[in-house]
TIVO-2410 file (N, C-alpha, C; in nm, 3 decimals):
# residues 141
REC num residu      c1      c2      c3 atome chaine
REC   1      M  -4.293  -2.274   5.869     N      A
REC   1      M  -4.214  -2.263   5.749    CA      A
REC   1      M  -4.290  -2.178   5.646     C      A
REC   2      K  -4.226  -2.077   5.598     N      A
REC   2      K  -4.288  -1.984   5.504    CA      A
REC   2      K  -4.271  -2.036   5.362     C      A
REC   3      S  -4.381  -2.031   5.285     N      A
REC   3      S  -4.377  -2.072   5.145    CA      A
REC   3      S  -4.349  -1.950   5.059     C      A
REC   4      E  -4.258  -1.966   4.965     N      A
REC   4      E  -4.230  -1.858   4.872    CA      A
REC   4      E  -4.264  -1.904   4.733     C      A
REC   5      L  -4.350  -1.826   4.670     N      A
REC   5      L  -4.393  -1.857   4.535    CA      A
REC   5      L  -4.301  -1.787   4.436     C      A
REC   6      N  -4.246  -1.865   4.344     N      A
REC   6      N  -4.164  -1.811   4.237    CA      A
REC   6      N  -4.259  -1.769   4.125     C      A
REC   7      V  -4.288  -1.641   4.118     N      A
REC   7      V  -4.387  -1.590   4.024    CA      A
REC   7      V  -4.344  -1.617   3.880     C      A
REC   8      R  -4.216  -1.602   3.852     N      A
REC   8      R  -4.167  -1.627   3.717    CA      A
REC   8      R  -4.194  -1.771   3.675     C      A
REC   9      A  -4.170  -1.865   3.764     N      A
REC   9      A  -4.194  -2.007   3.734    CA      A
REC   9      A  -4.342  -2.031   3.704     C      A
REC  10      V  -4.428  -1.971   3.783     N      A
REC  10      V  -4.573  -1.990   3.764    CA      A
REC  10      V  -4.618  -1.926   3.633     C      A
REC  11      V  -4.569  -1.806   3.603     N      A
REC  11      V  -4.608  -1.739   3.478    CA      A
REC  11      V  -4.561  -1.821   3.358     C      A
REC  12      V  -4.437  -1.869   3.362     N      A
REC  12      V  -4.386  -1.950   3.250    CA      A
REC  12      V  -4.470  -2.077   3.236     C      A
REC  13      G  -4.498  -2.144   3.346     N      A
REC  13      G  -4.579  -2.266   3.342    CA      A
REC  13      G  -4.718  -2.240   3.288     C      A
REC  14      A  -4.780  -2.132   3.331     N      A
REC  14      A  -4.914  -2.098   3.283    CA      A
REC  14      A  -4.911  -2.063   3.134     C      A
REC  15      L  -4.805  -1.997   3.089     N      A
REC  15      L  -4.792  -1.965   2.947    CA      A
REC  15      L  -4.771  -2.092   2.864     C      A
REC  16      V  -4.691  -2.184   2.915     N      A
REC  16      V  -4.671  -2.312   2.845    CA      A
REC  16      V  -4.805  -2.381   2.830     C      A
REC  17      D  -4.883  -2.383   2.936     N      A
REC  17      D  -5.015  -2.447   2.932    CA      A
REC  17      D  -5.108  -2.374   2.834     C      A
REC  18      T  -5.123  -2.245   2.851     N      A
REC  18      T  -5.220  -2.169   2.773    CA      A
REC  18      T  -5.184  -2.163   2.625     C      A
REC  19      I  -5.061  -2.123   2.596     N      A
REC  19      I  -5.019  -2.113   2.456    CA      A
REC  19      I  -5.011  -2.251   2.393     C      A
REC  20      G  -4.961  -2.348   2.468     N      A
REC  20      G  -4.954  -2.485   2.417    CA      A
REC  20      G  -5.092  -2.539   2.385     C      A
REC  21      T  -5.188  -2.512   2.472     N      A
REC  21      T  -5.326  -2.558   2.449    CA      A
REC  21      T  -5.385  -2.492   2.325     C      A
REC  22      L  -5.361  -2.362   2.309     N      A
REC  22      L  -5.414  -2.292   2.191    CA      A
REC  22      L  -5.353  -2.347   2.062     C      A
REC  23      I  -5.221  -2.369   2.062     N      A
REC  23      I  -5.155  -2.423   1.943    CA      A
REC  23      I  -5.201  -2.565   1.916     C      A
REC  24      A  -5.205  -2.647   2.021     N      A
REC  24      A  -5.250  -2.786   2.004    CA      A
REC  24      A  -5.395  -2.790   1.955     C      A
REC  25      G  -5.478  -2.699   2.003     N      A
REC  25      G  -5.617  -2.693   1.958    CA      A
REC  25      G  -5.628  -2.658   1.811     C      A
REC  26      L  -5.546  -2.564   1.766     N      A
REC  26      L  -5.545  -2.527   1.625    CA      A
REC  26      L  -5.498  -2.644   1.538     C      A
REC  27      L  -5.393  -2.712   1.584     N      A
REC  27      L  -5.343  -2.828   1.509    CA      A
REC  27      L  -5.446  -2.941   1.508     C      A
REC  28      F  -5.512  -2.962   1.620     N      A
REC  28      F  -5.617  -3.063   1.630    CA      A
REC  28      F  -5.729  -3.032   1.531     C      A
REC  29      D  -5.774  -2.908   1.532     N      A
REC  29      D  -5.881  -2.868   1.439    CA      A
REC  29      D  -5.838  -2.884   1.294     C      A
REC  30      A  -5.713  -2.849   1.265     N      A
REC  30      A  -5.663  -2.862   1.127    CA      A
REC  30      A  -5.658  -3.009   1.086     C      A
REC  31      A  -5.614  -3.095   1.177     N      A
REC  31      A  -5.606  -3.238   1.147    CA      A
REC  31      A  -5.745  -3.298   1.127     C      A
REC  32      I  -5.837  -3.260   1.214     N      A
REC  32      I  -5.974  -3.312   1.201    CA      A
REC  32      I  -6.038  -3.259   1.073     C      A
REC  33      G  -6.016  -3.133   1.045     N      A
REC  33      G  -6.071  -3.074   0.922    CA      A
REC  33      G  -6.017  -3.141   0.798     C      A
REC  34      A  -5.888  -3.173   0.798     N      A
REC  34      A  -5.827  -3.241   0.684    CA      A
REC  34      A  -5.875  -3.386   0.674     C      A
REC  35      A  -5.886  -3.452   0.788     N      A
REC  35      A  -5.927  -3.592   0.787    CA      A
REC  35      A  -6.070  -3.611   0.741     C      A
REC  36      Y  -6.155  -3.517   0.776     N      A
REC  36      Y  -6.296  -3.529   0.740    CA      A
REC  36      Y  -6.336  -3.437   0.625     C      A
REC  37      A  -6.239  -3.372   0.564     N      A
REC  37      A  -6.263  -3.282   0.450    CA      A
REC  37      A  -6.381  -3.189   0.479     C      A
REC  38      S  -6.374  -3.126   0.596     N      A
REC  38      S  -6.481  -3.035   0.637    CA      A
REC  38      S  -6.486  -2.916   0.543     C      A
REC  39      S  -6.607  -2.880   0.504     N      A
REC  39      S  -6.624  -2.772   0.408    CA      A
REC  39      S  -6.617  -2.634   0.471     C      A
REC  40      S  -6.641  -2.623   0.601     N      A
REC  40      S  -6.637  -2.492   0.665    CA      A
REC  40      S  -6.601  -2.507   0.812     C      A
REC  41      A  -6.562  -2.394   0.871     N      A
REC  41      A  -6.530  -2.395   1.013    CA      A
REC  41      A  -6.654  -2.429   1.096     C      A
REC  42      Q  -6.770  -2.382   1.052     N      A
REC  42      Q  -6.893  -2.410   1.125    CA      A
REC  42      Q  -6.927  -2.559   1.121     C      A
REC  43      A  -6.905  -2.622   1.006     N      A
REC  43      A  -6.931  -2.766   0.993    CA      A
REC  43      A  -6.835  -2.845   1.082     C      A
REC  44      L  -6.710  -2.803   1.086     N      A
REC  44      L  -6.610  -2.868   1.170    CA      A
REC  44      L  -6.648  -2.853   1.318     C      A
REC  45      D  -6.685  -2.732   1.357     N      A
REC  45      D  -6.725  -2.708   1.496    CA      A
REC  45      D  -6.844  -2.795   1.535     C      A
REC  46      A  -6.942  -2.805   1.446     N      A
REC  46      A  -7.060  -2.887   1.474    CA      A
REC  46      A  -7.024  -3.034   1.486     C      A
REC  47      M  -6.935  -3.080   1.399     N      A
REC  47      M  -6.895  -3.219   1.403    CA      A
REC  47      M  -6.823  -3.251   1.536     C      A
REC  48      V  -6.729  -3.165   1.575     N      A
REC  48      V  -6.655  -3.187   1.699    CA      A
REC  48      V  -6.750  -3.175   1.819     C      A
REC  49      Y  -6.839  -3.079   1.816     N      A
REC  49      Y  -6.932  -3.057   1.927    CA      A
REC  49      Y  -7.016  -3.182   1.953     C      A
REC  50      H  -7.056  -3.251   1.848     N      A
REC  50      H  -7.145  -3.367   1.863    CA      A
REC  50      H  -7.071  -3.501   1.870     C      A
REC  51      S  -6.940  -3.498   1.876     N      A
REC  51      S  -6.862  -3.622   1.881    CA      A
REC  51      S  -6.798  -3.639   2.019     C      A
REC  52      I  -6.844  -3.737   2.093     N      A
REC  52      I  -6.787  -3.763   2.226    CA      A
REC  52      I  -6.639  -3.800   2.216     C      A
REC  53      P  -6.597  -3.887   2.122     N      A
REC  53      P  -6.453  -3.918   2.113    CA      A
REC  53      P  -6.367  -3.795   2.084     C      A
REC  54      L  -6.415  -3.707   1.997     N      A
REC  54      L  -6.338  -3.586   1.967    CA      A
REC  54      L  -6.336  -3.490   2.086     C      A
REC  55      Q  -6.446  -3.481   2.158     N      A
REC  55      Q  -6.450  -3.399   2.279    CA      A
REC  55      Q  -6.353  -3.454   2.384     C      A
REC  56      L  -6.351  -3.587   2.398     N      A
REC  56      L  -6.258  -3.649   2.493    CA      A
REC  56      L  -6.113  -3.626   2.453     C      A
REC  57      A  -6.086  -3.634   2.323     N      A
REC  57      A  -5.950  -3.609   2.274    CA      A
REC  57      A  -5.908  -3.466   2.306     C      A
REC  58      Q  -5.996  -3.370   2.284     N      A
REC  58      Q  -5.964  -3.231   2.317    CA      A
REC  58      Q  -5.943  -3.213   2.467     C      A
REC  59      L  -6.025  -3.279   2.546     N      A
REC  59      L  -6.012  -3.271   2.692    CA      A
REC  59      L  -5.878  -3.326   2.737     C      A
REC  60      V  -5.843  -3.443   2.688     N      A
REC  60      V  -5.715  -3.505   2.725    CA      A
REC  60      V  -5.598  -3.418   2.680     C      A
REC  61      L  -5.607  -3.363   2.561     N      A
REC  61      L  -5.501  -3.277   2.509    CA      A
REC  61      L  -5.482  -3.155   2.599     C      A
REC  62      G  -5.591  -3.090   2.635     N      A
REC  62      G  -5.582  -2.972   2.722    CA      A
REC  62      G  -5.527  -3.006   2.859     C      A
REC  63      L  -5.573  -3.117   2.916     N      A
REC  63      L  -5.524  -3.157   3.049    CA      A
REC  63      L  -5.377  -3.197   3.044     C      A
REC  64      A  -5.335  -3.260   2.935     N      A
REC  64      A  -5.194  -3.297   2.920    CA      A
REC  64      A  -5.107  -3.172   2.916     C      A
REC  65      L  -5.154  -3.068   2.850     N      A
REC  65      L  -5.075  -2.945   2.845    CA      A
REC  65      L  -5.075  -2.873   2.980     C      A
REC  66      T  -5.181  -2.886   3.057     N      A
REC  66      T  -5.180  -2.833   3.193    CA      A
REC  66      T  -5.076  -2.907   3.276     C      A
REC  67      L  -5.072  -3.039   3.262     N      A
REC  67      L  -4.971  -3.119   3.331    CA      A
REC  67      L  -4.831  -3.073   3.294     C      A
REC  68      V  -4.806  -3.051   3.166     N      A
REC  68      V  -4.673  -3.008   3.120    CA      A
REC  68      V  -4.641  -2.869   3.176     C      A
REC  69      G  -4.737  -2.777   3.170     N      A
REC  69      G  -4.713  -2.643   3.223    CA      A
REC  69      G  -4.683  -2.645   3.372     C      A
REC  70      A  -4.754  -2.728   3.447     N      A
REC  70      A  -4.730  -2.740   3.591    CA      A
REC  70      A  -4.593  -2.802   3.618     C      A
REC  71      Y  -4.556  -2.901   3.537     N      A
REC  71      Y  -4.423  -2.960   3.550    CA      A
REC  71      Y  -4.315  -2.855   3.526     C      A
REC  72      V  -4.332  -2.776   3.422     N      A
REC  72      V  -4.234  -2.671   3.389    CA      A
REC  72      V  -4.221  -2.573   3.506     C      A
REC  73      A  -4.333  -2.530   3.562     N      A
REC  73      A  -4.329  -2.438   3.676    CA      A
REC  73      A  -4.257  -2.501   3.794     C      A
REC  74      A  -4.288  -2.627   3.822     N      A
REC  74      A  -4.224  -2.697   3.934    CA      A
REC  74      A  -4.075  -2.713   3.910     C      A
REC  75      H  -4.037  -2.737   3.786     N      A
REC  75      H  -3.896  -2.754   3.751    CA      A
REC  75      H  -3.820  -2.621   3.766     C      A
REC  76      I  -3.877  -2.515   3.717     N      A
REC  76      I  -3.811  -2.384   3.725    CA      A
REC  76      I  -3.799  -2.339   3.870     C      A
REC  77      A  -3.902  -2.361   3.949     N      A
REC  77      A  -3.906  -2.314   4.087    CA      A
REC  77      A  -3.802  -2.384   4.175     C      A
REC  78      K  -3.771  -2.507   4.145     N      A
REC  78      K  -3.679  -2.590   4.224    CA      A
REC  78      K  -3.734  -2.626   4.362     C      A
REC  79      K  -3.790  -2.531   4.433     N      A
REC  79      K  -3.844  -2.557   4.567    CA      A
REC  79      K  -3.996  -2.563   4.559     C      A
REC  80      E  -4.053  -2.642   4.645     N      A
REC  80      E  -4.198  -2.654   4.658    CA      A
REC  80      E  -4.268  -2.675   4.524     C      A
REC  81      P  -4.236  -2.785   4.458     N      A
REC  81      P  -4.293  -2.809   4.325    CA      A
REC  81      P  -4.445  -2.822   4.325     C      A
REC  82      L  -4.503  -2.877   4.429     N      A
REC  82      L  -4.648  -2.892   4.431    CA      A
REC  82      L  -4.719  -2.757   4.446     C      A
REC  83      L  -4.661  -2.668   4.521     N      A
REC  83      L  -4.717  -2.533   4.534    CA      A
REC  83      L  -4.720  -2.463   4.398     C      A
REC  84      H  -4.611  -2.474   4.324     N      A
REC  84      H  -4.601  -2.408   4.194    CA      A
REC  84      H  -4.692  -2.476   4.091     C      A
REC  85      A  -4.700  -2.608   4.097     N      A
REC  85      A  -4.790  -2.680   4.007    CA      A
REC  85      A  -4.935  -2.641   4.037     C      A
REC  86      F  -4.969  -2.634   4.164     N      A
REC  86      F  -5.104  -2.594   4.205    CA      A
REC  86      F  -5.136  -2.453   4.155     C      A
REC  87      A  -5.041  -2.363   4.165     N      A
REC  87      A  -5.063  -2.225   4.120    CA      A
REC  87      A  -5.092  -2.222   3.970     C      A
REC  88      V  -5.021  -2.303   3.892     N      A
REC  88      V  -5.049  -2.312   3.749    CA      A
REC  88      V  -5.191  -2.366   3.728     C      A
REC  89      G  -5.230  -2.465   3.805     N      A
REC  89      G  -5.365  -2.520   3.794    CA      A
REC  89      G  -5.472  -2.417   3.824     C      A
REC  90      V  -5.449  -2.335   3.924     N      A
REC  90      V  -5.545  -2.230   3.960    CA      A
REC  90      V  -5.556  -2.128   3.846     C      A
REC  91      I  -5.443  -2.086   3.792     N      A
REC  91      I  -5.444  -1.990   3.682    CA      A
REC  91      I  -5.514  -2.051   3.560     C      A
REC  92      S  -5.482  -2.175   3.529     N      A
REC  92      S  -5.543  -2.241   3.414    CA      A
REC  92      S  -5.694  -2.258   3.432     C      A
REC  93      T  -5.736  -2.287   3.554     N      A
REC  93      T  -5.879  -2.298   3.582    CA      A
REC  93      T  -5.946  -2.163   3.564     C      A
REC  94      A  -5.882  -2.057   3.612     N      A
REC  94      A  -5.938  -1.923   3.596    CA      A
REC  94      A  -5.951  -1.886   3.448     C      A
REC  95      I  -5.849  -1.918   3.371     N      A
REC  95      I  -5.854  -1.892   3.226    CA      A
REC  95      I  -5.965  -1.976   3.163     C      A
REC  96      G  -5.978  -2.100   3.208     N      A
REC  96      G  -6.085  -2.187   3.159    CA      A
REC  96      G  -6.223  -2.128   3.187     C      A
REC  97      F  -6.242  -2.073   3.308     N      A
REC  97      F  -6.370  -2.009   3.341    CA      A
REC  97      F  -6.397  -1.892   3.247     C      A
REC  98      I  -6.294  -1.815   3.217     N      A
REC  98      I  -6.310  -1.701   3.126    CA      A
REC  98      I  -6.358  -1.750   2.989     C      A
REC  99      F  -6.294  -1.857   2.938     N      A
REC  99      F  -6.334  -1.911   2.808    CA      A
REC  99      F  -6.476  -1.967   2.813     C      A
REC 100      V  -6.509  -2.038   2.919     N      A
REC 100      V  -6.642  -2.098   2.930    CA      A
REC 100      V  -6.750  -1.990   2.935     C      A
REC 101      F  -6.725  -1.884   3.011     N      A
REC 101      F  -6.827  -1.780   3.024    CA      A
REC 101      F  -6.830  -1.687   2.902     C      A
REC 102      S  -6.721  -1.677   2.829     N      A
REC 102      S  -6.722  -1.592   2.710    CA      A
REC 102      S  -6.784  -1.665   2.590     C      A
REC 103      A  -6.776  -1.798   2.589     N      A
REC 103      A  -6.836  -1.878   2.481    CA      A
REC 103      A  -6.898  -2.003   2.542     C      A
REC 104      P  -7.009  -1.986   2.614     N      A
REC 104      P  -7.065  -2.098   2.692    CA      A
REC 104      P  -7.113  -2.216   2.609     C      A
REC 105      E  -7.134  -2.197   2.480     N      A
REC 105      E  -7.184  -2.308   2.400    CA      A
REC 105      E  -7.081  -2.358   2.300     C      A
REC 106      A  -6.953  -2.330   2.329     N      A
REC 106      A  -6.847  -2.377   2.240    CA      A
REC 106      A  -6.825  -2.527   2.253     C      A
REC 107      A  -6.862  -2.582   2.367     N      A
REC 107      A  -6.848  -2.726   2.391    CA      A
REC 107      A  -6.966  -2.771   2.476     C      A
REC 108      P  -6.995  -2.901   2.475     N      A
REC 108      P  -7.104  -2.950   2.561    CA      A
REC 108      P  -7.072  -2.924   2.708     C      A
REC 109      F  -7.177  -2.909   2.788     N      A
REC 109      F  -7.160  -2.880   2.930    CA      A
REC 109      F  -7.068  -2.981   2.998     C      A
REC 110      W  -7.087  -3.110   2.969     N      A
REC 110      W  -7.008  -3.213   3.037    CA      A
REC 110      W  -6.859  -3.194   3.009     C      A
REC 111      A  -6.824  -3.154   2.887     N      A
REC 111      A  -6.682  -3.136   2.851    CA      A
REC 111      A  -6.625  -3.013   2.921     C      A
REC 112      E  -6.703  -2.906   2.926     N      A
REC 112      E  -6.656  -2.786   2.996    CA      A
REC 112      E  -6.640  -2.812   3.145     C      A
REC 113      A  -6.738  -2.879   3.204     N      A
REC 113      A  -6.732  -2.909   3.347    CA      A
REC 113      A  -6.614  -3.000   3.379     C      A
REC 114      A  -6.596  -3.103   3.298     N      A
REC 114      A  -6.484  -3.196   3.322    CA      A
REC 114      A  -6.351  -3.123   3.311     C      A
REC 115      G  -6.338  -3.037   3.212     N      A
REC 115      G  -6.214  -2.961   3.196    CA      A
REC 115      G  -6.186  -2.874   3.318     C      A
REC 116      L  -6.287  -2.804   3.366     N      A
REC 116      L  -6.268  -2.718   3.483    CA      A
REC 116      L  -6.238  -2.798   3.609     C      A
REC 117      L  -6.307  -2.911   3.626     N      A
REC 117      L  -6.288  -2.992   3.747    CA      A
REC 117      L  -6.156  -3.068   3.749     C      A
REC 118      L  -6.104  -3.102   3.631     N      A
REC 118      L  -5.982  -3.184   3.625    CA      A
REC 118      L  -5.854  -3.104   3.604     C      A
REC 119      T  -5.863  -2.974   3.587     N      A
REC 119      T  -5.744  -2.894   3.562    CA      A
REC 119      T  -5.648  -2.895   3.679     C      A
REC 120      I  -5.696  -2.867   3.798     N      A
REC 120      I  -5.606  -2.866   3.914    CA      A
REC 120      I  -5.549  -3.004   3.943     C      A
REC 121      P  -5.628  -3.112   3.937     N      A
REC 121      P  -5.566  -3.244   3.953    CA      A
REC 121      P  -5.459  -3.274   3.847     C      A
REC 122      A  -5.482  -3.231   3.723     N      A
REC 122      A  -5.381  -3.253   3.618    CA      A
REC 122      A  -5.254  -3.176   3.652     C      A
REC 123      A  -5.269  -3.054   3.701     N      A
REC 123      A  -5.152  -2.975   3.741    CA      A
REC 123      A  -5.079  -3.043   3.857     C      A
REC 124      F  -5.155  -3.095   3.951     N      A
REC 124      F  -5.095  -3.165   4.065    CA      A
REC 124      F  -5.012  -3.285   4.017     C      A
REC 125      V  -5.062  -3.357   3.918     N      A
REC 125      V  -4.987  -3.471   3.862    CA      A
REC 125      V  -4.856  -3.421   3.802     C      A
REC 126      G  -4.860  -3.307   3.734     N      A
REC 126      G  -4.736  -3.249   3.680    CA      A
REC 126      G  -4.635  -3.221   3.790     C      A
REC 127      G  -4.681  -3.168   3.903     N      A
REC 127      G  -4.592  -3.144   4.017    CA      A
REC 127      G  -4.539  -3.273   4.077     C      A
REC 128      E  -4.625  -3.373   4.086     N      A
REC 128      E  -4.582  -3.504   4.138    CA      A
REC 128      E  -4.477  -3.568   4.047     C      A
REC 129      I  -4.496  -3.556   3.917     N      A
REC 129      I  -4.396  -3.610   3.823    CA      A
REC 129      I  -4.263  -3.541   3.844     C      A
REC 130      R  -4.266  -3.409   3.864     N      A
REC 130      R  -4.142  -3.336   3.891    CA      A
REC 130      R  -4.076  -3.388   4.018     C      A
REC 131      L  -4.155  -3.413   4.122     N      A
REC 131      L  -4.099  -3.467   4.246    CA      A
REC 131      L  -4.030  -3.601   4.221     C      A
REC 132      V  -4.097  -3.688   4.149     N      A
REC 132      V  -4.042  -3.821   4.123    CA      A
REC 132      V  -3.914  -3.812   4.040     C      A
REC 133      L  -3.919  -3.733   3.934     N      A
REC 133      L  -3.802  -3.722   3.846    CA      A
REC 133      L  -3.685  -3.652   3.913     C      A
REC 134      A  -3.714  -3.568   4.011     N      A
REC 134      A  -3.607  -3.498   4.083    CA      A
REC 134      A  -3.553  -3.584   4.198     C      A
REC 135      G  -3.615  -3.699   4.219     N      A
REC 135      G  -3.570  -3.787   4.327    CA      A
REC 135      G  -3.629  -3.752   4.461     C      A
REC 136      D  -3.727  -3.662   4.463     N      A
REC 136      D  -3.791  -3.623   4.587    CA      A
REC 136      D  -3.925  -3.692   4.608     C      A
REC 137      G  -3.955  -3.785   4.520     N      A
REC 137      G  -4.087  -3.850   4.524    CA      A
REC 137      G  -4.103  -3.940   4.644     C      A
REC 138      R  -4.226  -3.951   4.685     N      A
REC 138      R  -4.257  -4.039   4.798    CA      A
REC 138      R  -4.282  -4.178   4.744     C      A
REC 139      T  -4.234  -4.276   4.814     N      A
REC 139      T  -4.262  -4.414   4.774    CA      A
REC 139      T  -4.354  -4.475   4.876     C      A
REC 140      S  -4.445  -4.558   4.829     N      A
REC 140      S  -4.538  -4.622   4.923    CA      A
REC 140      S  -4.479  -4.752   4.974     C      A
REC 141      A  -4.515  -4.786   5.095     N      A
REC 141      A  -4.461  -4.906   5.158    CA      A
REC 141      A  -4.539  -5.029   5.119     C      A
***
């Protein structure tokens, strides 16, 4: 059986993930800056960098948007939702590598590594959710 990748679905899903993550990150930074009355962008960056809860919140936010982007790709594609979700995960991981290597000290190593390692599993969950919601989900005995 030949697999056909719907490139449009994957591109839309990857854009939902990438643009959504960028917007959510800006909103997150604005909310944290307002909540802590940060005096400068550098002070805000330092505070977030040294805060495990804030790093975890950013990680969860980014992974959630990967899940949403993968779901969107799987929904648009109609066929082979896991293949399309996986493709979004691969693209998102590649974009993540670009960000990590272009600004290696923007986040602690553990946060960068966790983000890269969990992106494809998050995308897979998005594809699985699409399967379940479409009625194609597998049920365990």
